[in-house]
C-alpha positions as CSV (number, residue, x, y, z in Angstrom):
1,M,-106.9,53.6,18.5
2,K,-107.8,55.6,22.1
3,N,-103.9,56.0,22.6
4,L,-103.6,57.4,19.4
5,Q,-106.1,59.9,19.7
6,K,-104.8,60.9,22.9
7,Y,-101.7,61.5,21.4
8,L,-102.9,63.4,18.6
9,R,-105.0,65.6,20.9
10,H,-101.9,66.4,23.4
11,S,-101.0,70.0,23.3
12,G,-97.2,69.3,23.4
13,F,-97.8,67.0,20.4
14,V,-100.0,69.4,18.4
15,R,-97.5,72.4,19.2
16,Y,-94.3,70.4,17.8
17,L,-96.2,68.7,14.9
18,R,-97.2,72.4,13.8
19,N,-94.0,73.4,14.1
20,T,-92.6,70.5,12.4
21,S,-94.9,71.0,9.7
22,W,-93.9,74.4,8.8
23,L,-90.4,73.6,8.8
24,A,-90.9,70.4,6.8
25,G,-93.3,72.0,4.5
26,G,-90.9,75.0,4.1
27,Q,-88.0,72.5,3.5
28,A,-90.0,70.8,0.9
29,I,-90.9,73.8,-0.9
30,R,-87.2,75.0,-0.8
31,M,-85.8,71.7,-1.9
32,V,-88.4,71.4,-4.9
33,I,-87.9,74.9,-6.3
34,G,-84.1,74.8,-5.3
35,L,-83.6,71.6,-7.1
36,L,-85.4,72.8,-10.2
37,V,-83.5,75.8,-10.5
38,S,-80.1,74.5,-9.7
39,L,-80.9,71.5,-12.3
40,A,-81.9,74.2,-14.9
41,I,-78.5,76.2,-14.2
42,A,-76.4,73.3,-14.2
43,R,-77.5,72.0,-17.5
44,H,-77.1,75.8,-18.8
45,L,-73.7,76.1,-17.6
46,G,-72.6,72.6,-18.2
47,P,-70.0,70.6,-15.9
48,D,-67.0,72.8,-16.4
49,D,-68.7,76.3,-15.5
50,F,-70.8,74.6,-12.9
51,G,-67.9,72.8,-11.3
52,L,-66.1,76.2,-10.9
53,F,-69.2,77.6,-9.4
54,S,-69.2,74.7,-7.1
55,L,-65.3,74.6,-6.4
56,I,-65.7,78.6,-5.2
57,L,-68.6,78.0,-3.1
58,S,-66.6,75.1,-1.2
59,V,-63.7,77.2,-0.7
60,V,-66.0,80.2,0.7
61,A,-67.7,77.4,2.9
62,L,-64.1,76.3,4.3
63,V,-63.3,80.0,5.0
64,G,-66.6,81.3,6.1
65,V,-67.6,78.4,8.4
66,G,-66.0,80.0,11.4
67,S,-67.9,83.0,11.1
68,T,-70.4,82.2,13.7
69,L,-67.8,80.8,16.0
70,G,-70.0,77.7,16.6
71,I,-72.5,79.7,19.2
72,E,-75.6,78.7,17.1
73,S,-76.4,75.6,19.0
74,V,-75.5,77.0,22.4
75,A,-77.6,80.2,21.5
76,K,-80.7,78.0,20.6
77,R,-80.4,76.3,24.1
78,E,-80.1,79.8,25.8
79,F,-83.3,81.1,23.8
80,V,-85.2,77.9,24.9
81,V,-84.1,78.2,28.4
82,R,-84.0,82.0,28.8
83,P,-86.3,83.6,26.1
84,E,-86.5,86.8,28.1
85,E,-82.8,87.5,27.6
86,G,-83.2,87.0,23.7
87,P,-82.6,90.5,22.7
88,Q,-79.2,90.5,24.7
89,I,-78.3,87.0,23.4
90,L,-79.1,88.0,19.8
91,G,-77.3,91.2,19.9
92,T,-74.3,89.6,21.4
93,C,-74.3,87.0,18.6
94,F,-74.7,89.6,16.0
95,V,-71.7,91.6,17.0
96,V,-69.2,88.7,17.7
97,S,-70.6,86.8,14.4
98,G,-70.5,90.1,12.4
99,V,-66.9,91.0,13.2
100,T,-65.7,87.6,12.6
101,A,-67.3,87.5,9.5
102,A,-65.7,90.7,8.3
103,V,-62.2,89.5,9.1
104,L,-63.0,86.0,7.5
105,F,-63.9,87.9,4.5
106,V,-60.7,90.2,4.2
107,C,-58.7,87.0,4.8
108,L,-60.5,85.2,1.8
109,L,-59.8,88.5,-0.5
110,V,-56.0,88.3,0.7
111,G,-55.7,84.7,0.2
112,G,-57.5,84.8,-3.3
113,I,-55.1,87.9,-4.4
114,T,-52.1,85.8,-3.3
115,I,-53.0,82.3,-4.7
116,V,-55.5,82.7,-7.6
117,S,-53.8,83.8,-10.9
118,D,-56.6,84.1,-13.2
119,R,-58.5,87.2,-13.0
120,F,-62.0,86.0,-13.7
121,T,-62.0,83.5,-11.1
122,L,-60.7,86.0,-8.5
123,V,-64.0,88.2,-9.4
124,L,-66.2,85.3,-8.8
125,L,-64.3,84.7,-5.3
126,S,-64.9,88.1,-4.2
127,I,-68.4,88.1,-5.0
128,L,-69.6,84.5,-3.6
129,G,-67.2,85.5,-0.6
130,A,-69.1,88.4,0.3
131,S,-71.9,86.0,1.1
132,I,-69.8,85.3,4.4
133,L,-71.1,88.8,5.6
134,F,-74.5,87.9,5.8
135,Y,-73.9,84.9,7.9
136,P,-74.8,86.4,11.4
137,S,-78.4,86.8,10.3
138,R,-78.5,83.1,10.8
139,F,-79.0,83.9,14.4
140,I,-82.5,85.6,13.9
141,D,-83.5,82.0,12.3
142,V,-82.2,80.2,15.2
143,W,-84.4,82.3,17.5
144,F,-87.4,81.5,15.3
145,Q,-86.8,77.9,15.7
146,A,-85.9,77.7,19.4
147,Q,-89.6,79.7,19.9
148,A,-91.5,77.2,18.0
149,R,-92.1,79.5,14.9
150,G,-91.5,77.5,12.2
151,D,-93.9,79.5,10.2
152,L,-91.5,82.7,10.6
153,S,-88.6,80.7,9.4
154,V,-90.1,79.3,6.5
155,L,-91.7,82.4,5.4
156,S,-88.9,84.4,5.5
157,S,-86.7,82.2,3.6
158,V,-89.3,80.9,1.0
159,S,-90.6,84.2,0.1
160,V,-87.3,85.3,-1.2
161,L,-86.6,82.0,-2.9
162,I,-89.6,82.3,-5.0
163,C,-88.8,85.9,-6.1
164,F,-85.3,85.0,-6.9
165,A,-86.3,81.8,-8.7
166,F,-88.1,84.2,-10.8
167,I,-85.0,86.1,-11.4
168,K,-82.8,83.2,-12.1
169,M,-85.4,81.8,-14.7
170,I,-85.1,85.3,-16.6
171,A,-81.5,84.9,-16.7
172,L,-81.5,81.7,-17.9
173,I,-83.5,82.6,-20.6
174,A,-81.5,85.5,-21.5
175,E,-78.5,82.8,-21.5
176,S,-76.6,84.9,-18.8
177,P,-72.9,83.7,-17.7
178,L,-71.8,82.5,-14.9
179,L,-70.9,85.8,-13.4
180,I,-74.7,86.8,-13.4
181,F,-75.5,83.8,-11.6
182,C,-72.9,84.5,-8.8
183,I,-74.3,87.9,-8.4
184,I,-77.8,86.7,-7.9
185,Y,-76.6,84.3,-5.6
186,L,-75.3,87.1,-3.4
187,L,-78.3,89.2,-3.6
188,E,-80.7,86.3,-2.6
189,L,-78.5,85.9,0.8
190,G,-78.8,89.3,1.4
191,A,-82.7,89.5,0.8
192,I,-83.4,86.9,3.0
193,A,-81.2,88.3,6.0
194,V,-83.3,91.6,5.4
195,V,-86.6,89.7,5.2
196,Q,-85.6,87.8,8.5
197,C,-85.0,91.0,10.4
198,F,-88.4,92.4,9.1
199,F,-90.3,89.4,10.6
200,Y,-88.4,89.6,13.8
201,L,-89.1,93.3,14.0
202,K,-93.0,92.7,13.6
203,H,-93.6,89.6,15.9
204,F,-90.8,90.2,18.6
205,G,-90.2,93.7,18.7
206,P,-87.7,96.5,17.6
207,I,-84.3,95.5,16.7
208,R,-82.8,98.5,18.7
209,R,-83.6,96.4,21.9
210,F,-80.6,94.3,20.8
211,S,-77.9,94.8,23.2
212,F,-74.1,93.5,23.4
213,S,-72.5,91.8,26.5
214,S,-69.3,91.3,26.9
215,A,-69.6,88.7,29.6
216,R,-72.3,87.0,27.6
217,A,-69.9,86.9,24.7
218,K,-67.3,85.2,26.5
219,S,-69.7,82.9,28.2
220,L,-70.9,81.8,24.8
221,I,-67.6,81.4,23.3
222,A,-66.3,79.7,26.2
223,E,-68.8,76.9,26.0
224,S,-69.1,76.7,22.2
225,W,-65.3,76.8,21.0
226,P,-65.2,73.4,20.5
227,L,-68.2,73.6,18.2
228,V,-65.9,76.0,16.0
229,F,-63.4,73.6,15.4
230,S,-66.3,70.8,15.2
231,A,-67.8,72.9,12.3
232,M,-64.6,73.4,10.7
233,A,-64.1,69.8,10.7
234,I,-67.6,69.0,9.4
235,T,-67.1,71.6,6.6
236,V,-63.7,70.1,5.8
237,Y,-65.0,66.4,5.1
238,T,-68.0,68.1,3.3
239,H,-66.4,70.2,0.8
240,I,-62.9,69.2,0.7
241,D,-63.4,66.7,-1.6
242,Q,-64.6,68.9,-4.0
243,V,-61.5,71.1,-3.7
244,M,-59.4,68.1,-4.0
245,L,-61.2,66.8,-7.1
246,G,-60.5,70.1,-8.7
247,A,-56.8,70.1,-8.0
248,Y,-56.5,66.4,-9.2
249,L,-58.8,66.3,-12.1
250,G,-60.4,69.6,-13.2
251,Q,-63.4,71.4,-12.7
252,E,-65.4,69.1,-14.8
253,A,-65.1,66.1,-12.2
254,V,-65.9,68.7,-9.7
255,G,-69.3,69.7,-11.7
256,E,-70.3,65.8,-11.7
257,Y,-69.5,65.3,-8.3
258,A,-71.5,68.5,-7.1
259,A,-74.5,67.2,-9.3
260,A,-74.5,64.1,-7.1
261,S,-73.8,66.1,-4.0
262,K,-76.5,68.4,-4.7
263,I,-79.2,65.5,-4.3
264,S,-77.7,64.1,-1.4
265,S,-77.2,67.2,0.6
266,I,-81.2,67.9,0.2
267,F,-81.9,64.8,1.9
268,N,-79.5,65.5,4.5
269,L,-81.2,68.4,5.4
270,F,-84.3,66.2,6.8
271,P,-82.4,65.5,10.3
272,V,-81.9,69.2,10.5
273,I,-85.5,70.0,10.2
274,I,-86.5,67.4,13.0
275,A,-83.6,68.6,15.2
276,A,-84.8,72.2,15.0
277,S,-88.5,71.2,15.8
278,F,-87.5,68.5,18.7
279,F,-84.5,70.0,20.3
280,P,-86.7,72.0,22.8
281,A,-88.6,68.9,23.8
282,I,-85.2,67.1,24.2
283,V,-83.9,69.6,26.7
284,N,-87.2,69.9,28.5
285,A,-87.4,66.3,28.9
286,K,-84.2,66.3,31.2
287,T,-86.6,67.9,33.7
288,L,-89.1,65.0,33.5
289,G,-87.0,62.4,35.0
290,A,-84.2,60.1,33.5
291,E,-86.7,57.4,32.2
292,I,-88.7,59.8,30.0
293,Y,-85.5,61.3,29.0
294,Q,-84.1,58.1,27.6
295,K,-87.2,56.9,26.0
296,R,-87.3,60.4,24.1
297,L,-83.8,60.2,23.0
298,Q,-84.7,56.6,21.6
299,Y,-87.5,58.0,20.1
300,Y,-85.7,60.6,18.3
301,F,-83.0,58.2,16.8
302,D,-85.6,55.5,15.7
303,L,-87.3,58.5,13.8
304,N,-84.0,59.6,12.2
305,G,-83.0,55.9,11.5
306,G,-86.1,55.2,9.8
307,L,-86.1,58.3,7.6
308,A,-82.4,57.2,6.5
309,Y,-83.4,54.2,5.1
310,A,-86.3,55.7,3.2
311,V,-83.6,57.7,1.4
312,V,-80.7,55.1,1.4
313,L,-82.8,52.2,-0.3
314,P,-84.2,53.9,-3.5
315,M,-81.0,55.9,-4.1
316,S,-78.9,52.7,-4.0
317,F,-80.7,51.6,-7.4
318,L,-82.3,54.8,-8.8
319,A,-79.2,57.1,-8.7
320,P,-77.7,56.6,-12.1
321,W,-81.2,57.0,-13.6
322,L,-81.8,60.0,-11.4
323,I,-78.8,61.9,-12.4
324,R,-79.2,61.1,-16.2
325,F,-82.9,62.3,-15.8
326,L,-82.2,65.5,-13.8
327,Y,-78.8,66.6,-15.3
328,G,-78.6,65.0,-18.5
329,P,-76.1,62.7,-20.2
330,D,-73.2,65.5,-19.5
331,Y,-73.4,64.6,-15.7
332,I,-73.8,60.7,-15.9
333,G,-70.6,60.1,-14.0
334,G,-72.2,61.5,-11.1
335,G,-74.6,58.4,-10.9
336,G,-72.4,56.0,-9.4
337,V,-71.0,59.0,-7.0
338,L,-74.7,59.3,-5.6
339,A,-75.5,55.7,-5.2
340,I,-72.4,55.4,-2.7
341,Q,-73.1,58.9,-1.3
342,A,-76.5,58.0,-0.2
343,W,-75.3,55.5,2.3
344,S,-73.9,58.4,4.3
345,A,-77.7,59.4,5.1
346,L,-77.3,56.5,7.8
347,F,-74.7,58.1,9.6
348,V,-75.5,61.8,8.8
349,F,-79.2,61.3,10.4
350,S,-77.9,59.6,13.5
351,G,-75.0,62.1,13.9
352,V,-77.6,64.9,13.9
353,A,-79.7,63.1,16.3
354,R,-76.8,62.5,18.6
355,N,-75.4,65.9,18.3
356,Q,-78.7,67.0,20.2
357,F,-77.9,64.9,23.1
358,L,-74.3,66.3,23.3
359,I,-75.5,70.0,23.5
360,A,-78.1,69.2,26.1
361,E,-75.6,67.4,28.0
362,S,-72.7,70.0,27.3
363,L,-70.4,67.2,25.8
364,L,-69.3,69.5,23.0
365,K,-65.6,68.7,23.5
366,F,-66.6,65.2,22.7
367,S,-68.3,66.4,19.5
368,L,-65.1,68.3,18.8
369,I,-62.9,65.1,18.9
370,A,-65.3,63.2,16.8
371,T,-65.3,65.4,14.0
372,L,-62.0,66.1,14.2
373,L,-61.4,62.6,13.6
374,G,-63.8,62.4,10.8
375,A,-62.1,65.4,8.9
376,V,-58.4,63.8,9.3
377,L,-59.7,60.4,8.2
378,N,-61.9,62.1,5.4
379,V,-58.8,64.1,3.8
380,G,-56.6,60.8,4.2
381,I,-58.9,58.5,2.4
382,N,-59.5,61.3,-0.3
383,F,-55.6,61.6,-0.8
384,W,-55.6,58.0,-1.3
385,L,-58.5,57.2,-3.6
386,I,-59.4,60.2,-5.7
387,P,-56.2,59.9,-7.8
388,R,-57.0,56.0,-8.2
389,Y,-61.0,56.3,-8.5
390,G,-62.0,60.0,-8.8
391,G,-65.4,60.9,-7.7
392,I,-66.2,57.5,-6.6
393,G,-63.4,57.4,-4.1
394,A,-64.6,60.6,-2.6
395,A,-67.8,59.2,-2.1
396,V,-66.5,56.0,-0.4
397,A,-64.5,58.5,1.9
398,T,-67.3,60.4,2.9
399,V,-69.2,57.5,3.9
400,V,-66.3,56.2,5.9
401,S,-65.5,59.4,7.7
402,Y,-69.2,60.0,8.6
403,S,-69.7,56.5,9.9
404,V,-66.5,57.1,12.0
405,S,-67.3,60.7,13.4
406,A,-71.2,60.4,13.8
407,Y,-71.3,56.4,15.0
408,F,-68.3,54.5,16.0
409,S,-66.8,57.4,17.8
410,S,-69.2,56.9,20.5
411,L,-67.3,54.0,21.7
412,L,-64.5,56.4,22.8
413,L,-66.2,57.5,25.7
414,S,-68.0,55.3,28.6
415,R,-70.8,57.9,28.9
416,M,-71.4,57.8,25.1
417,R,-71.8,54.1,25.1
418,P,-75.5,54.0,26.2
419,V,-75.8,56.4,23.2
420,F,-74.1,54.0,21.0
421,M,-76.7,51.3,21.7
422,M,-79.4,53.9,21.0
423,Q,-77.8,54.7,17.5
424,T,-77.3,50.8,16.9
425,K,-80.9,50.2,17.6
426,S,-82.2,53.1,15.1
427,L,-79.5,51.6,12.5
428,C,-81.1,48.2,13.0
429,L,-84.7,49.3,12.3
430,L,-84.1,47.8,8.8
431,F,-84.7,44.4,10.3
432,N,-87.7,45.5,12.7
433,P,-89.9,47.8,10.7
434,T,-92.9,47.2,13.0
435,R,-90.9,48.9,15.9
436,L,-90.4,52.2,13.9
437,V,-94.2,52.5,13.5
438,R,-94.6,51.8,17.2
439,E,-91.9,54.4,18.5
440,I,-93.3,57.0,15.8
441,L,-96.8,56.8,17.3
442,R,-95.4,57.0,20.7
443,I,-93.5,60.3,20.2
444,G,-97.0,61.9,20.7
445,S,-96.1,62.0,24.3
446,I,-93.4,64.7,23.7
447,K,-94.5,68.0,25.2
């Protein structure tokens, strides 16, 4: 009890707990409101229109993933290590990402005009594709997280979310068509970008202090280029399944699969919240000695492993009932998909934790190799299983590809094998739950 009280009073623990509480609380609000509104929209549109909406978003994600050039993680590390250079780093990131986003948007439009024959689908693609232009604003949120200002990150997004939730409900009451919901989606992203800029202006100074440095841009891109392809690979095996389902089985199959993916993707945000809060602690631990660094990494993996099991076990049994209850009988085909997809959480949670180690150790090329391996495997398995088993086959492909890219790939490099052992210990927590409780309590030593 005394040790627990000491941890609870620790200044570092209090700081990260407060930041994590803000991020977790904000994410909980976003999940609840976002899920409720999404469920209402899915029920209103039906599997066919909802499938078209999800299919276009998947295409936009595949094109837009390169807009930030993978420099978010490297920028976050720089924000932690060199906060006094924040305006220059932010300005450089904005310019580089903004130019890239504009080019990708034009490419998306040209590709859509060339490939898409249906005029209505092309209009929806143009509207949703314009969301790429707001991607650079993500760097302000990265700055908030790096400065342990989870409150600003949460307030800037939740305030907009609540306002637009009312707008979407009005659209639902008016029985608006799919086109209206696409326009609302775009306006919501734009509003978040504006509010984030407002909070930065209020708490960190005028945006006119932002400056561009070509040397800084070259440095960021040179270090983060593996993350560009890594992010592309991740996006491929998180969105290509819906694109392939649409090609093989049509929009309705995409709607059912997207319903399941919506739920599983919400749970997969948990490790991202933890990473955003504890990444500074992981970086700082390197200066405190190898022993503390290794212990802190193991605590981090264990926490992610325990949370993953908290998701996997209930979903394995409740998925069909949950899909029917939330989406209605029209989406019942997504129940089996969700039950299988849930198991990917074990590797997603562990992979997010491992990625923080890779960033801290500048092993980004390994991240590229691992994610490319997972992407290739995912596409190959999808080609084999989707024609035979539909959404169930796509879900199996997701679990297998995540296990390889986020876990088994750690065996490929000798320097990563100690990390593989840490991951293995965290995945074995199901058989030793008392260790999870003990290690979580000791996380209080983080500062």
